[in-house]
C-alpha positions as CSV (number, residue, x, y, z in Angstrom):
1,M,30.2,35.3,22.9
2,M,31.4,34.5,19.4
3,V,32.8,31.2,18.5
4,L,35.0,30.9,15.4
5,I,35.4,27.4,14.2
6,G,38.7,26.4,12.6
7,P,39.0,24.7,9.2
8,R,39.7,21.3,10.7
9,S,36.5,21.4,12.8
10,L,34.5,22.7,10.0
11,G,35.7,19.9,7.8
12,R,34.6,17.4,10.5
13,I,31.2,18.9,10.7
14,V,30.8,18.7,6.9
15,V,31.9,15.1,6.8
16,L,29.6,14.1,9.7
17,F,26.6,15.9,8.1
18,T,27.3,14.2,4.8
19,V,27.6,10.7,6.4
20,F,24.4,11.0,8.4
21,S,22.5,12.4,5.5
22,L,23.6,9.4,3.4
23,L,22.6,7.1,6.3
24,A,19.2,8.7,6.6
25,T,18.7,8.2,2.9
26,V,19.8,4.5,3.1
27,I,17.4,3.9,6.1
28,M,14.4,5.6,4.5
29,N,14.9,3.7,1.2
30,A,15.8,0.3,2.6
31,G,13.9,-2.3,0.7
32,A,12.5,0.2,-1.8
33,V,11.9,-0.8,-5.4
34,E,11.8,1.1,-8.6
35,P,9.0,0.7,-11.2
36,V,9.8,-1.1,-14.5
37,S,7.6,1.3,-16.5
38,E,5.5,4.4,-16.0
39,Y,2.4,5.3,-18.0
40,P,1.7,9.0,-17.7
41,H,-1.8,10.4,-17.7
42,G,-3.2,13.9,-17.6
43,E,-5.3,13.3,-14.4
44,L,-5.7,11.1,-11.4
45,I,-5.9,7.3,-12.2
46,V,-9.0,5.7,-10.7
47,D,-8.5,2.1,-11.8
48,V,-6.1,-0.3,-13.5
49,D,-6.6,-3.9,-14.8
50,W,-4.7,-6.4,-16.9
51,S,-5.5,-8.3,-20.1
52,P,-6.0,-12.1,-19.6
53,D,-2.5,-12.8,-20.9
54,G,-0.8,-10.0,-18.9
55,T,0.7,-8.2,-21.9
56,A,-1.6,-5.2,-21.9
57,L,-2.6,-2.8,-19.1
58,C,-5.9,-0.8,-19.0
59,V,-5.4,2.5,-17.3
60,A,-8.5,4.6,-16.5
61,S,-8.9,8.1,-15.3
62,R,-12.2,9.9,-14.8
63,N,-12.6,10.8,-18.4
64,E,-10.2,8.7,-20.4
65,M,-9.1,5.1,-20.8
66,N,-5.7,4.0,-22.2
67,I,-4.6,0.5,-23.2
68,W,-0.8,0.1,-23.0
69,D,1.4,-2.7,-24.3
70,V,3.7,-3.4,-21.4
71,D,6.5,-5.0,-23.4
72,S,7.0,-2.2,-25.9
73,N,5.5,0.6,-23.6
74,E,3.4,1.7,-26.6
75,L,-0.1,3.1,-26.3
76,I,-2.4,0.7,-28.1
77,K,-5.7,2.5,-27.8
78,T,-7.3,5.6,-26.2
79,I,-11.0,6.0,-25.3
80,D,-11.8,9.5,-24.3
81,N,-14.9,11.7,-23.7
82,I,-16.1,9.1,-21.2
83,P,-18.3,10.6,-18.5
84,L,-16.6,10.0,-15.2
85,I,-15.3,6.4,-14.9
86,M,-15.8,4.7,-11.6
87,S,-14.2,1.2,-12.1
88,V,-13.0,-1.1,-14.9
89,D,-12.7,-4.9,-15.1
90,W,-11.1,-6.9,-17.9
91,S,-12.7,-10.3,-18.3
92,L,-10.3,-13.3,-18.2
93,K,-12.7,-15.3,-20.3
94,N,-14.0,-13.2,-23.2
95,G,-11.4,-10.4,-23.3
96,L,-14.0,-7.7,-23.0
97,I,-13.5,-4.6,-20.7
98,A,-16.5,-3.5,-18.7
99,F,-16.6,-0.1,-17.0
100,G,-19.2,1.8,-14.9
101,T,-19.6,5.6,-14.8
102,M,-20.9,8.4,-12.7
103,D,-23.2,9.0,-15.6
104,N,-25.1,6.0,-14.4
105,E,-24.1,3.8,-17.4
106,L,-22.4,0.4,-17.9
107,H,-20.2,0.1,-21.0
108,I,-18.4,-2.8,-22.7
109,L,-15.2,-2.2,-24.7
110,D,-14.4,-4.8,-27.4
111,I,-10.8,-4.0,-28.4
112,E,-10.7,-6.4,-31.4
113,K,-13.8,-4.9,-32.9
114,D,-12.8,-1.4,-31.8
115,M,-16.3,-0.8,-30.4
116,V,-17.7,0.6,-27.2
117,E,-21.3,-0.2,-26.4
118,K,-23.6,0.9,-23.6
119,V,-25.3,-2.2,-22.2
120,A,-27.1,-0.9,-19.1
121,D,-28.1,2.2,-17.2
122,S,-29.3,2.9,-13.7
123,D,-30.6,5.6,-11.4
124,D,-27.2,6.4,-9.9
125,W,-23.5,5.7,-10.2
126,I,-22.4,2.3,-11.4
127,D,-19.4,1.1,-9.3
128,D,-17.4,-2.0,-8.4
129,V,-17.9,-3.7,-11.8
130,K,-16.8,-7.4,-11.9
131,W,-17.0,-10.2,-14.4
132,S,-17.8,-13.7,-13.1
133,P,-15.0,-16.2,-13.5
134,S,-17.0,-18.0,-16.2
135,G,-17.6,-14.7,-18.1
136,E,-21.3,-15.5,-18.2
137,Y,-22.3,-12.8,-15.7
138,I,-21.3,-9.3,-14.8
139,G,-22.1,-7.6,-11.5
140,Y,-22.0,-4.0,-10.2
141,I,-23.2,-2.0,-7.2
142,V,-25.7,0.9,-7.3
143,L,-26.7,2.7,-4.1
144,G,-25.9,-0.4,-2.0
145,D,-27.7,-2.9,-4.2
146,L,-26.0,-5.6,-6.3
147,Y,-27.1,-6.1,-9.9
148,I,-26.2,-9.2,-11.9
149,L,-26.5,-9.2,-15.7
150,E,-26.3,-12.2,-18.0
151,T,-23.8,-11.4,-20.7
152,T,-25.6,-13.2,-23.6
153,D,-28.1,-10.3,-23.8
154,F,-27.0,-8.1,-20.8
155,E,-30.5,-8.5,-19.3
156,E,-30.9,-8.2,-15.5
157,R,-30.8,-11.7,-14.0
158,Y,-30.4,-11.1,-10.2
159,I,-30.7,-8.3,-7.7
160,V,-29.2,-8.7,-4.2
161,D,-30.8,-6.2,-1.8
162,L,-29.8,-6.4,1.8
163,E,-31.3,-4.2,4.6
164,D,-28.0,-2.5,5.4
165,G,-26.8,-2.2,1.8
166,I,-23.9,-3.9,0.2
167,S,-20.4,-2.3,0.5
168,D,-18.5,-4.8,-1.6
169,F,-18.8,-8.2,-3.3
170,V,-16.6,-10.9,-4.9
171,W,-17.5,-13.9,-7.1
172,Y,-17.5,-17.3,-5.4
173,G,-17.9,-19.6,-8.4
174,D,-21.2,-18.4,-9.8
175,D,-22.4,-17.3,-6.4
176,V,-21.3,-14.2,-4.7
177,I,-19.8,-13.2,-1.3
178,V,-21.3,-9.9,-0.1
179,S,-20.6,-7.6,2.8
180,S,-22.8,-5.1,4.5
181,H,-22.5,-2.7,7.4
182,S,-25.2,-1.4,9.8
183,Y,-24.6,2.2,10.8
184,T,-27.3,1.8,13.5
185,D,-25.6,-0.9,15.6
186,S,-22.1,-0.8,13.9
187,S,-22.2,-4.4,13.0
188,D,-20.9,-6.1,9.9
189,T,-21.9,-9.2,8.0
190,I,-20.2,-11.2,5.3
191,E,-22.1,-14.0,3.7
192,V,-22.1,-16.3,0.7
193,W,-25.2,-15.5,-1.3
194,D,-26.9,-18.2,-3.4
195,L,-28.1,-16.3,-6.5
196,D,-30.6,-18.9,-7.7
197,K,-32.3,-19.3,-4.3
198,D,-31.9,-15.6,-3.5
199,S,-30.8,-16.4,0.0
200,S,-27.7,-16.7,2.2
201,K,-26.1,-20.1,2.2
202,M,-23.3,-19.3,4.6
203,Q,-22.5,-16.5,7.0
204,I,-18.9,-15.8,7.8
205,D,-18.3,-15.0,11.4
206,V,-16.3,-11.8,11.5
207,D,-15.0,-10.1,14.6
208,I,-14.8,-6.5,13.3
209,E,-15.7,-3.4,15.1
210,D,-15.1,-0.9,12.3
211,I,-16.5,-0.7,8.8
212,T,-15.8,-3.4,6.3
213,L,-15.6,-1.9,2.9
214,N,-13.2,-4.0,0.7
215,F,-12.3,-7.6,0.4
216,D,-11.0,-10.1,-2.1
217,I,-11.0,-13.9,-2.5
218,S,-7.9,-16.0,-3.4
219,E,-7.7,-17.7,-6.8
220,D,-8.1,-21.1,-5.2
221,E,-11.1,-19.8,-3.2
222,R,-9.3,-20.9,0.0
223,Y,-8.8,-17.5,1.7
224,L,-10.8,-14.3,2.0
225,A,-8.9,-11.1,2.7
226,V,-11.1,-8.4,4.5
227,Q,-10.2,-4.8,5.2
228,S,-11.7,-3.1,8.2
229,G,-11.2,0.4,9.5
230,K,-12.1,4.1,9.1
231,L,-11.0,6.9,6.9
232,D,-8.3,8.4,9.1
233,A,-7.8,5.6,11.7
234,A,-6.0,2.3,12.0
235,N,-7.0,-0.2,9.2
236,Y,-6.6,-4.0,9.5
237,I,-6.5,-6.9,7.1
238,H,-8.2,-10.1,8.3
239,I,-7.5,-13.4,6.5
240,Y,-10.3,-16.0,6.7
241,N,-10.1,-19.7,5.9
242,L,-13.3,-20.2,4.0
243,K,-13.2,-24.0,4.4
244,D,-12.9,-23.9,8.2
245,E,-14.8,-20.6,8.4
246,E,-12.3,-19.0,10.8
247,E,-10.0,-16.1,11.0
248,I,-6.4,-17.2,10.7
249,L,-4.6,-13.8,10.6
250,K,-5.2,-10.2,11.6
251,I,-2.6,-7.5,11.1
252,R,-2.6,-3.8,11.4
253,S,-1.8,-2.8,7.9
254,A,-2.2,1.0,7.6
255,D,-3.1,4.2,9.5
256,K,-5.3,5.4,6.6
257,F,-8.2,3.9,4.7
258,I,-7.3,1.0,2.4
259,V,-8.6,1.7,-1.1
260,T,-8.4,-1.7,-2.6
261,L,-6.7,-5.1,-2.1
262,D,-5.9,-8.0,-4.4
263,F,-4.7,-11.6,-4.0
264,S,-1.8,-12.9,-6.1
265,D,-2.7,-16.0,-8.2
266,D,-0.7,-18.4,-6.0
267,S,-2.7,-17.1,-2.9
268,N,0.5,-16.3,-1.0
269,Y,0.3,-12.5,-1.1
270,V,-2.2,-9.7,-0.7
271,L,-1.4,-6.4,-2.5
272,F,-3.2,-3.4,-1.1
273,C,-2.9,0.4,-1.4
274,Y,-3.8,3.5,0.7
275,A,-2.9,7.2,0.7
276,N,0.4,7.4,-1.4
277,H,1.6,3.9,-0.5
278,F,1.2,0.2,-1.5
279,K,2.1,-2.8,0.6
280,V,2.4,-6.5,0.2
281,L,1.3,-9.0,2.9
282,D,2.9,-12.4,3.0
283,I,0.2,-14.7,4.4
284,S,2.4,-17.7,5.2
285,R,4.8,-15.6,7.3
286,G,2.0,-13.3,8.7
287,G,3.8,-10.0,7.9
288,I,4.2,-7.1,5.5
289,V,7.3,-7.7,3.3
290,L,7.0,-4.6,1.1
291,D,6.0,-1.0,1.9
292,Q,6.5,1.5,-1.0
293,Q,5.7,5.2,-1.2
294,V,4.7,6.4,-4.7
295,G,4.9,10.1,-5.4
296,G,4.7,13.0,-3.0
297,M,2.6,13.6,0.1
298,N,-0.2,15.0,-2.0
299,D,-0.4,12.1,-4.3
300,L,-2.7,9.0,-4.0
301,V,-2.5,5.4,-5.0
302,Q,-6.0,4.6,-6.1
303,A,-5.7,1.1,-7.6
304,C,-3.4,-1.9,-7.6
305,N,-3.6,-5.2,-9.4
306,W,-1.4,-8.3,-9.8
307,V,-0.5,-9.5,-13.3
308,P,-2.6,-12.7,-14.0
309,G,-0.7,-15.8,-13.1
310,S,2.1,-13.8,-11.3
311,S,3.2,-13.3,-7.7
312,A,6.0,-10.9,-8.6
313,E,4.5,-8.4,-11.1
314,F,1.7,-5.9,-10.5
315,A,0.5,-2.5,-11.5
316,T,-0.6,0.6,-9.5
317,G,-2.4,3.7,-10.5
318,G,-2.9,7.1,-8.9
319,G,-1.2,10.5,-8.8
320,S,-2.8,13.9,-8.3
321,M,-5.9,15.5,-9.7
322,S,-3.9,17.1,-12.5
323,D,-1.0,14.7,-13.0
324,G,-1.7,11.0,-12.8
325,S,0.2,7.9,-13.8
326,A,0.2,4.1,-13.6
327,H,3.3,2.1,-12.8
328,F,4.4,-1.5,-13.6
329,W,6.4,-3.2,-10.8
330,K,8.4,-6.4,-10.7
331,V,9.6,-7.7,-7.3
332,N,11.2,-11.1,-7.6
333,D,12.5,-11.3,-4.0
334,L,9.3,-11.1,-2.0
335,K,9.9,-14.6,-0.5
336,D,13.4,-13.5,0.6
337,R,12.4,-10.3,2.3
338,D,12.2,-10.1,6.0
339,P,8.8,-9.0,7.3
340,I,8.7,-5.3,8.1
341,E,5.6,-5.6,10.3
342,T,3.9,-8.7,11.7
343,A,0.7,-9.5,13.5
344,G,2.6,-9.6,16.8
345,D,3.8,-6.0,16.3
346,D,0.5,-4.6,17.4
347,D,-1.1,-5.2,20.8
348,D,-4.6,-5.7,19.2
349,T,-3.3,-8.5,17.0
350,S,-1.1,-10.4,19.3
351,D,-3.7,-13.2,20.2
352,D,-2.5,-16.7,19.5
353,D,-5.4,-17.4,17.1
354,D,-4.6,-14.3,15.0
355,S,-1.5,-15.8,13.3
356,D,-2.2,-19.5,12.8
357,V,-0.8,-19.5,9.2
358,A,2.4,-17.8,10.4
359,D,2.8,-20.3,13.3
360,E,2.3,-23.3,11.0
361,E,4.4,-22.2,8.0
362,K,7.0,-19.7,9.3
363,K,10.5,-20.9,9.0
364,G,13.8,-19.4,10.3
365,D,14.3,-16.2,12.0
366,D,12.5,-13.2,10.5
367,S,14.2,-10.6,12.6
368,P,16.0,-7.9,10.7
369,G,19.6,-8.7,9.7
370,F,22.7,-6.5,9.8
371,G,21.3,-4.1,7.1
372,A,21.0,-0.4,7.6
373,V,21.3,-0.5,11.4
374,G,24.6,-2.3,11.3
375,L,25.8,0.2,8.7
376,V,24.9,3.1,10.9
377,V,26.9,1.6,13.9
378,V,30.0,0.9,11.8
379,L,30.1,4.3,10.2
380,V,29.6,6.1,13.5
381,V,32.4,4.2,15.1
382,I,34.7,5.0,12.1
383,C,33.8,8.7,12.4
384,L,34.5,8.7,16.1
385,L,37.8,6.9,15.8
386,G,38.9,9.1,12.9
387,F,38.2,12.3,14.8
388,G,40.2,11.6,17.9
389,H,43.2,13.8,17.0
390,K,44.0,17.3,18.3
391,P,41.1,19.8,17.9
392,S,41.3,23.2,16.4
393,V,41.5,26.5,18.4
394,Y,38.3,28.4,19.4
395,D,38.3,32.2,19.7
396,L,36.1,32.9,22.7
397,D,34.9,36.0,24.5
398,P,37.9,37.0,26.6
399,S,35.7,38.3,29.4
400,F,35.5,34.7,30.8
401,E,38.3,32.6,32.2
402,C,37.6,28.9,33.0
403,N,39.1,26.5,35.5
404,E,41.6,24.1,34.1
405,N,40.1,21.1,35.8
406,D,39.4,18.4,33.1
407,G,35.8,17.4,32.6
408,H,34.1,20.8,32.9
409,R,31.7,21.6,30.1
410,S,29.5,24.3,31.6
411,R,29.9,28.0,31.5
412,R,29.2,28.1,35.2
413,D,32.8,26.9,35.9
414,C,34.1,30.1,34.3
415,S,34.6,33.5,36.0
416,P,35.1,37.0,34.6
417,S,38.8,37.6,34.1
418,E,41.4,39.0,31.8
419,P,42.3,37.2,28.6
420,G,44.7,34.4,28.6
421,G,43.1,31.3,30.2
422,F,41.9,28.0,28.8
423,L,38.5,26.6,28.1
424,T,38.1,22.9,29.0
425,V,35.8,20.8,26.9
426,G,35.7,17.1,27.9
427,S,39.2,16.0,28.5
428,V,40.8,18.4,26.0
429,R,41.7,21.9,27.0
430,R,41.1,24.5,24.4
431,R,43.1,27.8,24.3
432,R,41.0,31.0,23.9
């Protein structure tokens, strides 16, 4: 049987297809933001960090480091021929940039003096480089051990060596908070380490079944954000109140491994990235308020970092192995965005004690408004009302004649006959 569609019906199909294509685009991009600036690179970006005043951005790939002026989008400086950068950190106190490499070396870049100096080497990769808040020390991880150097002479001052190795650390004043994971009994520990006494001064009670690899501390040292999960499984973010030593929020944040996370300076938001996405968690409302895809399915977002002193501006870095870039973002309406996901959206995070901050500080109704869903309903109704007029004629196989009883849709109501009958579709009879 061959069906020939008339011009009027074809026009309806084209209009409907166009409308629903536009609606799909609206829904998929609802809440999306566009970067203010893009800083192209020839290869995958591994880390980004801001100058103390937030006017310059350091963008590092495996073999090259670029310093960009974000106001003029001009390239200030390029350091190339670097053997495989692992991480970079721009000191908020002395303005120096430290970076570790897969060539087992720690380097310091002094932009004002236009000088790069190797200050330490090790037996293996130097990763997770971080200046202390005072600028007096610099720490990094090698094969699960934490090394602390004094920056006056870059001599080794402390070594923190835990039985199960250290997966991450953050500065807590001039002490450190470290995490370790035991692969034998699948247990995690997070503790505050007194560097002078070389001992634990406080252990944070964590209820985490999967591996803890990344965490960050808020600027006011009130909260600790901890990521837990596995490479290709559900990942969670836990928010701990360090003063009370208790978990106040747990939210399922991603279905892939979270690469890094960073607190905004006002301690209200946690920015984190995974796969080809970044998200922003609003702690006070206990929900994700921004979920943004960057690039295609084969791209990665490897780093993200708030501008110092800002809770609206940040940078991300990533791309593919042969085509990387960093982006500068500005999102001024985070506080006005309805949460996309909340702790209560996941069965594993619906306990009352998992959202204390949200219960105490959440105001108003965070349910989605009219938005894209309302737009879909309105346009569909308009389409249906607009297409209620007489349909066009179908040319059907004349070997079938159908009953003229309204309401029949199936071919089983038809019987072989001579040409000349009607085909009933819904309440409208169509002539063959």
